[in-house]
A tleap script that builds the chain and sets N, CA, C and O, in Angstrom:
source leaprc.protein.ff14SB
mol = sequence {
  NMET VAL ALA GLY PHE ALA VAL GLN LYS ALA
  ASP GLU ASP ASP TRP LYS ARG ALA PHE PRO
  ILE VAL LEU SER ALA THR ILE ALA GLY PHE
  LEU ALA ILE TYR PHE PRO GLY VAL ILE PHE
  MET LYS LYS ASN LEU ASN LEU THR PHE GLY
  GLU ALA ILE SER ARG GLY PHE VAL PRO PHE
  LEU ILE ALA ASP ALA ILE LYS ILE ALA ALA
  VAL VAL PRO ILE THR LEU LYS LEU ARG PRO
  ILE ILE ARG ARG TYR LEU SER PRO ASP CALA
}
set mol.1.N position { 50.891 61.189 118.682 }
set mol.1.CA position { 50.948 62.542 118.199 }
set mol.1.C position { 52.104 63.295 118.836 }
set mol.1.O position { 52.755 64.107 118.179 }
set mol.2.N position { 52.359 63.036 120.092 }
set mol.2.CA position { 53.470 63.696 120.765 }
set mol.2.C position { 54.782 63.300 120.111 }
set mol.2.O position { 55.656 64.142 119.903 }
set mol.3.N position { 54.923 62.015 119.784 }
set mol.3.CA position { 56.144 61.551 119.145 }
set mol.3.C position { 56.314 62.209 117.779 }
set mol.3.O position { 57.422 62.606 117.418 }
set mol.4.N position { 55.244 62.327 117.030 }
set mol.4.CA position { 55.315 62.975 115.729 }
set mol.4.C position { 55.714 64.431 115.841 }
set mol.4.O position { 56.496 64.925 115.029 }
set mol.5.N position { 55.186 65.122 116.834 }
set mol.5.CA position { 55.550 66.513 117.057 }
set mol.5.C position { 57.021 66.634 117.421 }
set mol.5.O position { 57.704 67.542 116.948 }
set mol.6.N position { 57.512 65.728 118.255 }
set mol.6.CA position { 58.916 65.765 118.664 }
set mol.6.C position { 59.839 65.538 117.476 }
set mol.6.O position { 60.871 66.197 117.353 }
set mol.7.N position { 59.472 64.614 116.609 }
set mol.7.CA position { 60.287 64.349 115.431 }
set mol.7.C position { 60.276 65.547 114.495 }
set mol.7.O position { 61.302 65.870 113.895 }
set mol.8.N position { 59.144 66.205 114.363 }
set mol.8.CA position { 59.037 67.356 113.483 }
set mol.8.C position { 59.905 68.507 113.970 }
set mol.8.O position { 60.416 69.276 113.156 }
set mol.9.N position { 60.079 68.638 115.273 }
set mol.9.CA position { 60.829 69.752 115.826 }
set mol.9.C position { 62.333 69.657 115.549 }
set mol.9.O position { 63.022 70.678 115.568 }
set mol.10.N position { 62.842 68.482 115.298 }
set mol.10.CA position { 64.270 68.330 115.028 }
set mol.10.C position { 64.572 68.832 113.616 }
set mol.10.O position { 63.798 68.595 112.689 }
set mol.11.N position { 65.689 69.518 113.461 }
set mol.11.CA position { 66.078 69.996 112.129 }
set mol.11.C position { 66.437 68.815 111.250 }
set mol.11.O position { 67.029 67.841 111.715 }
set mol.12.N position { 66.076 68.904 109.977 }
set mol.12.CA position { 66.293 67.775 109.085 }
set mol.12.C position { 67.767 67.509 108.826 }
set mol.12.O position { 68.129 66.366 108.547 }
set mol.13.N position { 68.630 68.508 108.906 }
set mol.13.CA position { 70.054 68.316 108.623 }
set mol.13.C position { 70.882 68.080 109.882 }
set mol.13.O position { 72.062 67.744 109.778 }
set mol.14.N position { 70.313 68.241 111.039 }
set mol.14.CA position { 71.057 68.131 112.284 }
set mol.14.C position { 70.842 66.753 112.899 }
set mol.14.O position { 69.973 66.581 113.754 }
set mol.15.N position { 71.628 65.776 112.467 }
set mol.15.CA position { 71.475 64.397 112.949 }
set mol.15.C position { 71.788 64.277 114.431 }
set mol.15.O position { 71.163 63.478 115.129 }
set mol.16.N position { 72.743 65.056 114.924 }
set mol.16.CA position { 73.087 64.973 116.355 }
set mol.16.C position { 71.899 65.379 117.217 }
set mol.16.O position { 71.713 64.846 118.311 }
set mol.17.N position { 71.117 66.295 116.743 }
set mol.17.CA position { 69.943 66.731 117.498 }
set mol.17.C position { 68.742 65.831 117.206 }
set mol.17.O position { 67.952 65.537 118.103 }
set mol.18.N position { 68.606 65.396 115.957 }
set mol.18.CA position { 67.442 64.615 115.556 }
set mol.18.C position { 67.502 63.182 116.063 }
set mol.18.O position { 66.467 62.604 116.396 }
set mol.19.N position { 68.694 62.599 116.127 }
set mol.19.CA position { 68.809 61.186 116.499 }
set mol.19.C position { 68.177 60.864 117.844 }
set mol.19.O position { 67.363 59.943 117.907 }
set mol.20.N position { 68.507 61.575 118.934 }
set mol.20.CA position { 67.874 61.211 120.212 }
set mol.20.C position { 66.369 61.447 120.223 }
set mol.20.O position { 65.641 60.752 120.932 }
set mol.21.N position { 65.895 62.414 119.450 }
set mol.21.CA position { 64.458 62.673 119.401 }
set mol.21.C position { 63.746 61.536 118.688 }
set mol.21.O position { 62.727 61.037 119.165 }
set mol.22.N position { 64.285 61.126 117.543 }
set mol.22.CA position { 63.670 60.038 116.785 }
set mol.22.C position { 63.761 58.734 117.574 }
set mol.22.O position { 62.801 57.963 117.612 }
set mol.23.N position { 64.899 58.486 118.198 }
set mol.23.CA position { 65.069 57.269 119.000 }
set mol.23.C position { 64.076 57.231 120.159 }
set mol.23.O position { 63.420 56.213 120.381 }
set mol.24.N position { 63.962 58.330 120.896 }
set mol.24.CA position { 63.038 58.342 122.044 }
set mol.24.C position { 61.584 58.251 121.587 }
set mol.24.O position { 60.763 57.632 122.264 }
set mol.25.N position { 61.257 58.859 120.449 }
set mol.25.CA position { 59.890 58.760 119.928 }
set mol.25.C position { 59.569 57.329 119.508 }
set mol.25.O position { 58.452 56.853 119.711 }
set mol.26.N position { 60.550 56.645 118.922 }
set mol.26.CA position { 60.344 55.254 118.512 }
set mol.26.C position { 60.164 54.352 119.734 }
set mol.26.O position { 59.275 53.502 119.755 }
set mol.27.N position { 60.995 54.535 120.733 }
set mol.27.CA position { 60.873 53.741 121.958 }
set mol.27.C position { 59.538 54.020 122.645 }
set mol.27.O position { 58.885 53.106 123.149 }
set mol.28.N position { 59.138 55.296 122.660 }
set mol.28.CA position { 57.842 55.643 123.265 }
set mol.28.C position { 56.696 54.965 122.526 }
set mol.28.O position { 55.718 54.546 123.145 }
set mol.29.N position { 56.811 54.856 121.212 }
set mol.29.CA position { 55.782 54.165 120.439 }
set mol.29.C position { 55.690 52.698 120.788 }
set mol.29.O position { 54.593 52.157 120.929 }
set mol.30.N position { 56.842 52.043 120.931 }
set mol.30.CA position { 56.840 50.633 121.325 }
set mol.30.C position { 56.277 50.460 122.736 }
set mol.30.O position { 55.509 49.531 122.987 }
set mol.31.N position { 56.652 51.346 123.652 }
set mol.31.CA position { 56.135 51.243 125.018 }
set mol.31.C position { 54.628 51.490 125.067 }
set mol.31.O position { 53.928 50.904 125.893 }
set mol.32.N position { 54.134 52.352 124.187 }
set mol.32.CA position { 52.691 52.598 124.131 }
set mol.32.C position { 51.932 51.348 123.698 }
set mol.32.O position { 50.755 51.191 124.022 }
set mol.33.N position { 52.598 50.469 122.975 }
set mol.33.CA position { 51.986 49.200 122.588 }
set mol.33.C position { 52.125 48.179 123.712 }
set mol.33.O position { 51.182 47.445 124.007 }
set mol.34.N position { 53.288 48.130 124.334 }
set mol.34.CA position { 53.539 47.155 125.394 }
set mol.34.C position { 52.690 47.383 126.636 }
set mol.34.O position { 52.149 46.432 127.201 }
set mol.35.N position { 52.568 48.633 127.066 }
set mol.35.CA position { 51.921 48.933 128.341 }
set mol.35.C position { 50.499 48.372 128.427 }
set mol.35.O position { 50.192 47.667 129.388 }
set mol.36.N position { 49.617 48.659 127.457 }
set mol.36.CA position { 48.269 48.081 127.567 }
set mol.36.C position { 48.277 46.560 127.487 }
set mol.36.O position { 47.449 45.899 128.114 }
set mol.37.N position { 49.212 46.002 126.716 }
set mol.37.CA position { 49.287 44.545 126.607 }
set mol.37.C position { 49.665 43.887 127.916 }
set mol.37.O position { 49.096 42.862 128.295 }
set mol.38.N position { 50.621 44.475 128.602 }
set mol.38.CA position { 51.042 43.928 129.899 }
set mol.38.C position { 49.917 44.064 130.926 }
set mol.38.O position { 49.658 43.136 131.693 }
set mol.39.N position { 49.259 45.208 130.938 }
set mol.39.CA position { 48.136 45.405 131.866 }
set mol.39.C position { 47.010 44.414 131.550 }
set mol.39.O position { 46.421 43.839 132.465 }
set mol.40.N position { 46.711 44.213 130.272 }
set mol.40.CA position { 45.689 43.260 129.859 }
set mol.40.C position { 46.042 41.850 130.334 }
set mol.40.O position { 45.195 41.136 130.872 }
set mol.41.N position { 47.290 41.460 130.133 }
set mol.41.CA position { 47.716 40.123 130.564 }
set mol.41.C position { 47.614 39.975 132.082 }
set mol.41.O position { 47.176 38.940 132.584 }
set mol.42.N position { 48.017 41.010 132.800 }
set mol.42.CA position { 47.972 40.954 134.258 }
set mol.42.C position { 46.536 40.741 134.748 }
set mol.42.O position { 46.282 39.895 135.606 }
set mol.43.N position { 45.621 41.508 134.202 }
set mol.43.CA position { 44.231 41.425 134.673 }
set mol.43.C position { 43.521 40.160 134.209 }
set mol.43.O position { 42.864 39.494 135.009 }
set mol.44.N position { 43.644 39.820 132.936 }
set mol.44.CA position { 42.856 38.718 132.383 }
set mol.44.C position { 43.439 37.338 132.645 }
set mol.44.O position { 42.708 36.348 132.651 }
set mol.45.N position { 44.729 37.262 132.860 }
set mol.45.CA position { 45.346 35.960 133.136 }
set mol.45.C position { 45.692 35.790 134.608 }
set mol.45.O position { 46.305 34.795 134.996 }
set mol.46.N position { 45.301 36.754 135.422 }
set mol.46.CA position { 45.567 36.729 136.864 }
set mol.46.C position { 47.049 36.513 137.162 }
set mol.46.O position { 47.416 35.650 137.959 }
set mol.47.N position { 47.885 37.304 136.513 }
set mol.47.CA position { 49.324 37.231 136.713 }
set mol.47.C position { 49.774 38.364 137.622 }
set mol.47.O position { 49.089 39.377 137.764 }
set mol.48.N position { 50.935 38.175 138.232 }
set mol.48.CA position { 51.550 39.304 138.930 }
set mol.48.C position { 52.120 40.234 137.867 }
set mol.48.O position { 52.240 39.864 136.699 }
set mol.49.N position { 52.467 41.436 138.285 }
set mol.49.CA position { 53.027 42.398 137.331 }
set mol.49.C position { 54.338 41.870 136.749 }
set mol.49.O position { 54.594 42.021 135.555 }
set mol.50.N position { 55.158 41.258 137.584 }
set mol.50.CA position { 56.423 40.681 137.118 }
set mol.50.C position { 56.221 39.562 136.115 }
set mol.50.O position { 56.949 39.465 135.127 }
set mol.51.N position { 55.233 38.717 136.368 }
set mol.51.CA position { 54.932 37.627 135.427 }
set mol.51.C position { 54.416 38.175 134.098 }
set mol.51.O position { 54.778 37.680 133.031 }
set mol.52.N position { 53.569 39.198 134.171 }
set mol.52.CA position { 53.044 39.801 132.943 }
set mol.52.C position { 54.163 40.434 132.123 }
set mol.52.O position { 54.170 40.334 130.896 }
set mol.53.N position { 55.097 41.077 132.792 }
set mol.53.CA position { 56.242 41.664 132.085 }
set mol.53.C position { 57.107 40.570 131.475 }
set mol.53.O position { 57.547 40.687 130.331 }
set mol.54.N position { 57.352 39.507 132.237 }
set mol.54.CA position { 58.222 38.443 131.726 }
set mol.54.C position { 57.582 37.681 130.569 }
set mol.54.O position { 58.300 37.121 129.741 }
set mol.55.N position { 56.264 37.646 130.488 }
set mol.55.CA position { 55.590 36.931 129.395 }
set mol.55.C position { 55.193 37.841 128.233 }
set mol.55.O position { 55.172 37.398 127.085 }
set mol.56.N position { 54.884 39.086 128.510 }
set mol.56.CA position { 54.363 39.963 127.471 }
set mol.56.C position { 55.284 41.082 127.034 }
set mol.56.O position { 54.922 41.872 126.163 }
set mol.57.N position { 56.485 41.167 127.629 }
set mol.57.CA position { 57.403 42.252 127.303 }
set mol.57.C position { 58.785 41.723 126.978 }
set mol.57.O position { 59.325 41.997 125.906 }
set mol.58.N position { 59.351 40.977 127.887 }
set mol.58.CA position { 60.738 40.503 127.759 }
set mol.58.C position { 60.975 39.658 126.504 }
set mol.58.O position { 61.997 39.857 125.848 }
set mol.59.N position { 60.090 38.730 126.134 }
set mol.59.CA position { 60.379 37.896 124.957 }
set mol.59.C position { 60.487 38.674 123.646 }
set mol.59.O position { 61.046 38.171 122.671 }
set mol.60.N position { 59.960 39.884 123.616 }
set mol.60.CA position { 59.924 40.654 122.384 }
set mol.60.C position { 61.008 41.725 122.307 }
set mol.60.O position { 61.120 42.421 121.298 }
set mol.61.N position { 61.804 41.861 123.359 }
set mol.61.CA position { 62.781 42.948 123.406 }
set mol.61.C position { 63.842 42.850 122.322 }
set mol.61.O position { 64.174 43.866 121.712 }
set mol.62.N position { 64.381 41.677 122.060 }
set mol.62.CA position { 65.451 41.550 121.068 }
set mol.62.C position { 64.930 41.895 119.675 }
set mol.62.O position { 65.564 42.664 118.953 }
set mol.63.N position { 63.799 41.342 119.295 }
set mol.63.CA position { 63.236 41.632 117.971 }
set mol.63.C position { 62.899 43.113 117.831 }
set mol.63.O position { 63.145 43.706 116.781 }
set mol.64.N position { 62.342 43.710 118.872 }
set mol.64.CA position { 61.985 45.122 118.783 }
set mol.64.C position { 63.214 46.024 118.817 }
set mol.64.O position { 63.190 47.106 118.232 }
set mol.65.N position { 64.276 45.612 119.479 }
set mol.65.CA position { 65.530 46.371 119.435 }
set mol.65.C position { 66.094 46.372 118.016 }
set mol.65.O position { 66.629 47.381 117.556 }
set mol.66.N position { 65.974 45.242 117.329 }
set mol.66.CA position { 66.414 45.168 115.929 }
set mol.66.C position { 65.558 46.089 115.060 }
set mol.66.O position { 66.076 46.777 114.180 }
set mol.67.N position { 64.252 46.099 115.308 }
set mol.67.CA position { 63.361 46.982 114.550 }
set mol.67.C position { 63.715 48.443 114.796 }
set mol.67.O position { 63.741 49.243 113.860 }
set mol.68.N position { 63.987 48.791 116.044 }
set mol.68.CA position { 64.354 50.171 116.368 }
set mol.68.C position { 65.663 50.539 115.683 }
set mol.68.O position { 65.803 51.641 115.153 }
set mol.69.N position { 66.623 49.614 115.693 }
set mol.69.CA position { 67.912 49.868 115.039 }
set mol.69.C position { 67.744 50.094 113.538 }
set mol.69.O position { 68.552 50.794 112.928 }
set mol.70.N position { 66.715 49.517 112.941 }
set mol.70.CA position { 66.457 49.716 111.512 }
set mol.70.C position { 65.621 50.970 111.257 }
set mol.70.O position { 65.875 51.706 110.303 }
set mol.71.N position { 64.632 51.208 112.104 }
set mol.71.CA position { 63.686 52.299 111.874 }
set mol.71.C position { 64.327 53.676 112.065 }
set mol.71.O position { 64.056 54.592 111.289 }
set mol.72.N position { 65.155 53.829 113.064 }
set mol.72.CA position { 65.704 55.152 113.370 }
set mol.72.C position { 66.550 55.699 112.207 }
set mol.72.O position { 66.298 56.825 111.779 }
set mol.73.N position { 67.532 54.967 111.678 }
set mol.73.CA position { 68.292 55.535 110.557 }
set mol.73.C position { 67.448 55.743 109.294 }
set mol.73.O position { 67.664 56.703 108.555 }
set mol.74.N position { 66.493 54.848 109.048 }
set mol.74.CA position { 65.622 55.018 107.886 }
set mol.74.C position { 64.786 56.284 108.041 }
set mol.74.O position { 64.627 57.049 107.091 }
set mol.75.N position { 64.256 56.499 109.232 }
set mol.75.CA position { 63.463 57.700 109.492 }
set mol.75.C position { 64.300 58.955 109.312 }
set mol.75.O position { 63.846 59.924 108.703 }
set mol.76.N position { 65.518 58.944 109.837 }
set mol.76.CA position { 66.385 60.115 109.697 }
set mol.76.C position { 66.725 60.384 108.235 }
set mol.76.O position { 66.835 61.539 107.824 }
set mol.77.N position { 66.888 59.343 107.465 }
set mol.77.CA position { 67.217 59.495 106.044 }
set mol.77.C position { 66.015 60.002 105.245 }
set mol.77.O position { 66.184 60.798 104.322 }
set mol.78.N position { 64.804 59.552 105.588 }
set mol.78.CA position { 63.611 59.911 104.824 }
set mol.78.C position { 62.972 61.234 105.243 }
set mol.78.O position { 62.134 61.766 104.516 }
set mol.79.N position { 63.350 61.769 106.392 }
set mol.79.CA position { 62.716 62.992 106.880 }
set mol.79.C position { 62.765 64.152 105.886 }
set mol.79.O position { 61.746 64.818 105.700 }
set mol.80.N position { 63.908 64.426 105.235 }
set mol.80.CA position { 63.905 65.540 104.269 }
set mol.80.C position { 62.960 65.300 103.092 }
set mol.80.O position { 62.335 66.238 102.595 }
set mol.81.N position { 62.855 64.069 102.654 }
set mol.81.CA position { 61.975 63.740 101.530 }
set mol.81.C position { 60.514 63.905 101.942 }
set mol.81.O position { 59.724 64.500 101.209 }
set mol.82.N position { 60.159 63.385 103.103 }
set mol.82.CA position { 58.780 63.493 103.592 }
set mol.82.C position { 58.413 64.948 103.850 }
set mol.82.O position { 57.288 65.368 103.578 }
set mol.83.N position { 59.361 65.711 104.372 }
set mol.83.CA position { 59.092 67.122 104.672 }
set mol.83.C position { 58.728 67.895 103.416 }
set mol.83.O position { 57.895 68.800 103.476 }
set mol.84.N position { 59.338 67.558 102.266 }
set mol.84.CA position { 59.019 68.246 101.014 }
set mol.84.C position { 57.543 68.067 100.648 }
set mol.84.O position { 56.915 68.979 100.112 }
set mol.85.N position { 57.003 66.893 100.940 }
set mol.85.CA position { 55.615 66.614 100.604 }
set mol.85.C position { 54.626 67.170 101.628 }
set mol.85.O position { 53.477 67.459 101.293 }
set mol.86.N position { 55.071 67.319 102.864 }
set mol.86.CA position { 54.172 67.778 103.921 }
set mol.86.C position { 54.268 69.272 104.197 }
set mol.86.O position { 53.393 69.838 104.851 }
set mol.87.N position { 55.310 69.907 103.710 }
set mol.87.CA position { 55.521 71.314 103.989 }
set mol.87.C position { 54.504 72.160 103.219 }
set mol.87.O position { 54.360 71.995 102.008 }
set mol.88.N position { 53.802 73.060 103.902 }
set mol.88.CA position { 52.786 73.869 103.220 }
set mol.88.C position { 53.382 74.899 102.249 }
set mol.88.O position { 52.698 75.333 101.321 }
set mol.89.N position { 54.636 75.293 102.449 }
set mol.89.CA position { 55.226 76.321 101.592 }
set mol.89.C position { 56.037 75.735 100.436 }
set mol.89.O position { 56.690 76.478 99.703 }
set mol.90.N position { 56.003 74.431 100.269 }
set mol.90.CA position { 56.781 73.816 99.186 }
set mol.90.C position { 56.033 73.812 97.881 }
set mol.90.O position { 56.551 73.330 96.874 }
savepdb mol mol.pdb
quit
């Protein structure tokens, strides 16, 4: 919800302002998925924190970086269209 609020606060036409907000919100979303997974692996597989990170975080970084590189520009492009449907005064 915090990420959604942050994205909403950026102006739809101001890419210089919106880009870092959308990028940080996307990264925060991925980290919100990784964090419980790493903690789960650490506790249930009796791994050290470093081992849990190396097994449950590092192998997925390249694929998720590609996803982020695709999601951010698509999100910035679709924001004006989505806003028309979600705006109460439209």
